[in-house]
C-alpha positions as CSV (number, residue, x, y, z in Angstrom):
1,X,-13.6,-26.7,-24.6
2,X,-15.4,-27.7,-21.4
3,X,-12.1,-28.1,-19.6
4,X,-11.0,-24.7,-20.8
5,X,-14.2,-23.1,-19.5
6,X,-13.8,-24.9,-16.2
7,X,-10.2,-23.7,-15.7
8,X,-11.1,-20.2,-16.7
9,X,-13.9,-20.2,-14.1
10,X,-11.6,-21.5,-11.5
11,X,-9.1,-18.8,-12.3
12,X,-11.8,-16.1,-12.1
13,X,-13.0,-17.4,-8.7
14,X,-9.4,-17.4,-7.3
15,X,-8.8,-13.9,-8.8
16,X,-12.0,-12.6,-7.3
17,X,-11.2,-14.1,-3.8
18,X,-7.7,-12.6,-3.9
19,X,-9.1,-9.2,-5.0
20,X,-11.7,-9.2,-2.3
21,X,-9.0,-10.2,0.3
22,X,-6.9,-7.3,-0.8
23,X,-9.8,-4.8,-0.7
24,X,-10.9,-6.0,2.8
25,X,-7.3,-5.7,4.0
26,X,-6.7,-2.2,2.6
27,X,-10.0,-0.8,4.0
28,X,-9.8,-2.8,7.2
29,X,-13.4,-4.0,6.8
30,X,-12.6,-6.7,9.4
31,X,-9.8,-7.6,11.8
32,X,-7.5,-10.5,12.2
33,X,-7.3,-12.4,15.6
34,X,-4.0,-14.1,15.6
35,X,-1.2,-14.1,18.2
36,X,2.3,-14.5,16.7
37,X,4.4,-17.5,17.6
38,X,6.9,-16.8,20.4
39,X,5.2,-14.0,22.2
40,X,3.5,-16.1,24.8
41,X,5.0,-19.1,26.5
42,X,3.8,-21.6,29.1
43,X,5.4,-22.1,32.5
44,X,4.0,-24.6,34.9
45,X,0.2,-24.2,35.0
46,X,0.1,-20.6,33.6
47,X,1.6,-18.6,30.8
48,X,3.4,-15.3,30.3
49,X,4.6,-12.8,27.7
50,X,8.2,-13.2,26.8
51,X,10.4,-10.3,27.8
52,X,11.8,-7.7,25.4
53,X,9.9,-9.0,22.4
54,X,8.4,-7.5,19.3
55,X,5.6,-9.3,17.6
56,X,2.0,-9.1,16.3
57,X,-1.3,-9.6,18.1
58,X,-4.6,-9.1,16.3
59,X,-2.9,-7.5,13.3
60,X,-1.0,-4.9,15.4
61,X,2.7,-4.7,16.4
62,X,3.3,-5.0,20.1
63,X,6.4,-4.7,22.3
64,X,7.2,-6.1,25.8
65,X,9.6,-4.8,28.3
66,X,12.2,-6.6,30.5
67,X,9.3,-7.7,32.8
68,X,7.2,-9.1,30.0
69,X,4.7,-6.3,30.3
70,X,3.3,-4.5,27.3
71,X,5.3,-1.4,26.5
72,X,5.0,1.6,24.1
73,X,8.2,0.8,22.2
74,X,11.4,-1.4,22.2
75,X,13.9,-1.0,25.0
76,X,11.3,1.0,27.1
77,X,12.5,2.0,30.5
78,X,10.5,3.3,33.5
79,X,11.6,6.5,35.2
80,X,9.7,6.8,38.5
81,X,9.8,5.1,41.9
82,X,6.0,5.1,42.2
83,X,4.0,2.3,40.5
84,X,0.5,1.7,39.4
85,X,0.1,-2.0,38.7
86,X,-2.4,-3.1,36.0
87,X,-4.1,-6.5,36.1
88,X,-6.1,-7.7,33.1
89,X,-6.5,-9.9,30.1
90,X,-6.5,-9.1,26.3
91,X,-8.9,-6.2,26.7
92,X,-6.6,-4.3,29.1
93,X,-3.6,-5.5,27.0
94,X,-5.3,-3.8,24.1
95,X,-5.4,-6.5,21.4
96,X,-5.6,-4.9,17.9
97,X,-4.8,-1.3,19.0
98,X,-1.5,0.5,19.1
99,X,-0.2,0.9,22.7
100,X,-0.3,4.7,22.6
101,X,-4.0,4.5,21.6
102,X,-5.1,2.0,24.3
103,X,-6.6,3.4,27.5
104,X,-3.4,2.4,29.4
105,X,-1.2,4.1,26.7
106,X,-3.4,7.3,26.9
107,X,-3.1,7.3,30.7
108,X,0.6,6.9,30.4
109,X,0.8,10.2,28.5
110,X,-0.8,12.2,31.3
111,X,0.7,10.3,34.3
112,X,4.3,11.4,34.1
113,X,5.4,10.9,37.7
114,X,4.3,7.2,38.1
115,X,5.0,4.0,36.3
116,X,2.1,2.2,34.6
117,X,3.0,-1.5,34.8
118,X,0.6,-3.3,32.5
119,X,0.9,-7.0,33.4
120,X,-2.2,-7.9,31.3
121,X,-1.8,-11.0,29.2
122,X,-4.3,-12.2,26.5
123,X,-6.2,-15.2,27.9
124,X,-5.7,-14.4,31.6
125,X,-8.4,-15.4,34.1
126,X,-8.8,-14.4,37.8
127,X,-6.7,-17.4,38.8
128,X,-3.8,-15.9,36.7
129,X,-4.2,-12.6,38.4
130,X,-3.8,-14.3,41.8
131,X,-0.6,-15.9,40.5
132,X,0.5,-12.4,39.6
133,X,0.8,-11.6,43.3
134,X,4.2,-13.3,43.1
135,X,5.2,-10.8,40.4
136,X,3.8,-7.8,42.3
137,X,5.8,-8.8,45.4
138,X,9.0,-8.0,43.4
139,X,8.0,-4.3,43.1
140,X,8.1,-1.6,45.8
141,X,5.9,1.4,46.1
142,X,2.8,0.1,44.4
143,X,0.4,2.9,45.0
144,X,-2.6,1.3,43.2
145,X,-3.6,-2.0,41.8
146,X,-6.2,-1.7,39.1
147,X,-7.8,-4.8,37.8
148,X,-9.7,-4.4,34.5
149,X,-12.2,-7.2,34.8
150,X,-13.7,-8.8,31.7
151,X,-16.8,-11.0,32.3
152,X,-15.1,-14.2,31.0
153,X,-12.4,-13.9,33.7
154,X,-14.5,-16.2,35.8
155,X,-13.9,-19.2,33.6
156,X,-11.8,-21.9,35.2
157,X,-9.5,-22.3,32.2
158,X,-8.1,-19.8,29.7
159,X,-9.4,-19.2,26.2
160,X,-5.9,-19.5,24.9
161,X,-5.1,-23.0,23.8
162,X,-2.1,-24.8,22.2
163,X,0.7,-23.3,24.2
164,X,4.0,-25.1,24.5
165,X,7.0,-24.3,26.6
166,X,9.1,-21.3,25.6
167,X,6.6,-20.2,22.9
168,X,7.3,-23.1,20.5
169,X,3.7,-23.0,19.2
170,X,1.4,-20.1,18.4
171,X,-1.5,-19.9,20.9
172,X,-5.0,-20.5,19.6
173,X,-8.3,-19.1,20.8
174,X,-10.8,-21.6,22.2
175,X,-13.7,-20.9,19.9
176,X,-17.0,-21.5,21.5
177,X,-18.8,-23.2,18.6
178,X,-19.9,-26.8,18.9
179,X,-18.6,-27.7,15.5
180,X,-15.2,-26.1,16.1
181,X,-14.9,-27.9,19.5
182,X,-15.7,-31.3,18.1
183,X,-14.3,-31.4,14.5
184,X,-10.6,-30.9,14.6
185,X,-10.2,-30.3,10.8
186,X,-12.8,-27.4,11.0
187,X,-11.1,-26.1,14.1
188,X,-7.7,-26.1,12.4
189,X,-9.0,-24.3,9.3
190,X,-10.8,-21.7,11.5
191,X,-7.6,-21.0,13.5
192,X,-5.6,-20.5,10.3
193,X,-8.1,-18.4,8.5
194,X,-8.9,-16.1,11.5
195,X,-5.2,-15.4,11.7
196,X,-4.7,-14.6,8.0
197,X,-7.9,-13.8,6.1
198,X,-9.8,-10.5,6.4
199,X,-12.4,-11.8,3.9
200,X,-13.0,-14.9,6.1
201,X,-13.4,-12.8,9.2
202,X,-15.9,-10.5,7.5
203,X,-18.0,-13.3,6.2
204,X,-17.9,-15.1,9.5
205,X,-18.7,-11.9,11.4
206,X,-21.8,-11.0,9.4
207,X,-23.1,-14.5,9.1
208,X,-22.7,-15.9,12.6
209,X,-22.7,-12.8,14.9
210,X,-19.7,-13.9,17.1
211,X,-20.6,-11.3,19.8
212,X,-24.0,-12.8,20.4
213,X,-22.7,-16.4,20.3
214,X,-19.9,-15.8,22.8
215,X,-22.1,-13.8,25.2
216,X,-24.8,-16.5,25.2
217,X,-22.2,-19.1,26.1
218,X,-20.9,-16.8,28.9
219,X,-24.4,-16.1,30.1
220,X,-25.1,-19.8,30.7
221,X,-22.0,-20.0,32.9
222,X,-23.3,-17.1,35.0
223,X,-26.7,-18.7,35.4
224,X,-25.2,-22.0,36.6
225,X,-22.1,-21.1,38.7
226,X,-21.9,-20.2,42.4
227,X,-18.7,-18.2,42.1
228,X,-17.4,-19.2,45.5
229,X,-14.0,-19.7,44.0
230,X,-14.1,-16.3,42.2
231,X,-14.9,-14.7,45.6
232,X,-11.9,-16.4,47.2
233,X,-9.6,-15.4,44.4
234,X,-10.6,-11.8,44.6
235,X,-10.2,-11.9,48.3
236,X,-6.6,-13.0,47.9
237,X,-5.8,-10.0,45.7
238,X,-7.7,-7.6,48.1
239,X,-5.7,-8.9,51.1
240,X,-2.4,-8.6,49.3
241,X,-3.2,-5.0,48.4
242,X,-4.1,-4.3,52.1
243,X,-0.8,-5.8,53.2
244,X,1.2,-3.5,51.0
245,X,-1.0,-0.4,51.7
246,X,-2.0,-0.2,48.1
247,X,-5.4,0.9,46.8
248,X,-7.3,-1.8,45.0
249,X,-9.9,-1.0,42.3
250,X,-11.7,-3.2,39.9
251,X,-13.0,-1.7,36.6
252,X,-15.8,-3.8,35.1
253,X,-16.0,-3.9,31.3
254,X,-19.1,-5.1,29.3
255,X,-19.5,-7.4,26.3
256,X,-20.5,-5.8,23.1
257,X,-23.8,-7.8,22.7
258,X,-25.0,-6.6,26.1
259,X,-25.0,-2.9,25.2
260,X,-27.1,-3.3,22.2
261,X,-30.1,-3.4,24.6
262,X,-28.9,-3.1,28.2
263,X,-31.9,-4.8,29.7
264,X,-31.8,-5.9,33.4
265,X,-31.8,-9.6,32.4
266,X,-28.8,-9.3,30.1
267,X,-26.8,-7.5,32.8
268,X,-27.0,-10.5,35.1
269,X,-23.2,-11.1,35.0
270,X,-22.4,-7.5,36.2
271,X,-25.0,-7.8,39.0
272,X,-23.5,-11.0,40.2
273,X,-19.9,-9.6,40.2
274,X,-21.1,-6.5,41.9
275,X,-22.7,-8.6,44.7
276,X,-19.4,-10.3,45.2
277,X,-17.4,-7.1,45.3
278,X,-19.9,-5.5,47.7
279,X,-19.6,-8.5,50.1
280,X,-15.8,-8.3,50.0
281,X,-15.8,-4.5,50.4
282,X,-13.8,-4.1,47.2
283,X,-14.0,-0.7,45.4
284,X,-15.2,-1.0,41.8
285,X,-16.1,1.1,38.8
286,X,-18.6,-0.5,36.4
287,X,-18.4,1.1,33.0
288,X,-21.4,-0.9,31.6
289,X,-23.8,2.0,32.3
290,X,-21.5,4.4,30.4
291,X,-21.4,2.1,27.4
292,X,-25.2,1.7,27.5
293,X,-25.6,5.4,26.8
294,X,-23.7,5.2,23.5
295,X,-25.1,5.3,20.0
296,X,-23.6,3.0,17.4
297,X,-22.0,1.0,20.2
298,X,-20.4,-1.5,17.7
299,X,-17.9,1.2,16.7
300,X,-16.4,1.1,20.2
301,X,-15.4,-2.6,19.8
302,X,-13.0,-4.4,17.6
303,X,-14.7,-5.6,14.4
304,X,-17.0,-8.6,15.0
305,X,-15.5,-9.1,18.4
306,X,-17.4,-9.9,21.6
307,X,-15.4,-7.8,24.1
308,X,-12.1,-6.3,22.7
309,X,-12.3,-2.5,22.3
310,X,-11.5,-0.5,19.2
311,X,-9.3,2.6,19.2
312,X,-12.5,4.6,19.7
313,X,-13.5,2.3,22.6
314,X,-10.2,2.7,24.3
315,X,-10.4,6.5,24.0
316,X,-13.9,6.3,25.6
317,X,-12.7,4.3,28.5
318,X,-9.7,6.6,29.0
319,X,-12.0,9.7,29.1
320,X,-13.9,8.1,32.0
321,X,-10.9,6.8,33.9
322,X,-9.1,10.2,33.9
323,X,-12.1,11.8,35.4
324,X,-13.2,9.0,37.8
325,X,-9.9,7.8,39.2
326,X,-7.5,9.9,41.3
327,X,-4.1,9.1,39.8
């Protein structure tokens, strides 16, 4: 009798978990954060998106073109001689959002006479953007280079881990938690569940506040670092843009946790980056102030995410860009 009751309870618990998983999936109460195997591959000291691929990133189907750039659809072809080159990481790539709903995709719809080349790759840092100079050199008539700068771009290493050559392994995010860094079993469980379970992502989101945790780790980096290397890296991109007579603009994007309050202290990272850009005489557009004016700011970000934008967030950025930048 006791065994029977035990197994019935086990069955009920499993049934309840599966039911909740289904409900959280249907109503999208949270979002997954996985990157499908084979989309990104390592080459030398950096990594790239494979060309002409279809796959899934953050629970959304993505396509790449024959350059390895994010594209609106399969077999996408460009039809202009003028180019606008986009630099960025997963935020500019648009993790978790359909390409046509990202700010790049929305701009693509109104900019008919120029190609938008979105070279953004999830996990990229400034050092990867410097390496992108080799890619940009292959293109003629680059009218503008726009770098969508996320605050964690200053890190010395990527937040994408576990890459093998030619995409033989799915990349994993380098979670900032002490326990996940130091206990391999927990890290492995976390990586698998964050790629597959909506229920897990919801529970983790409401119980640990990932946005706060990730920003606090980032803030410590800004407090301690001198950013001499960051300045040199940005200078290299600026000099390249000058050499090819291209406009160079940096668009600064905030972390979700910052815009809950927008105090002077919490905006230290933006102030430090602005100081560097002013010293280098690089034009920039800081969208932090625009986000600080929002109500219900969490709705503009991917669920329980420190910096990736939601569909609504991409539309918000697009509305600013189309008015502030002369395309």
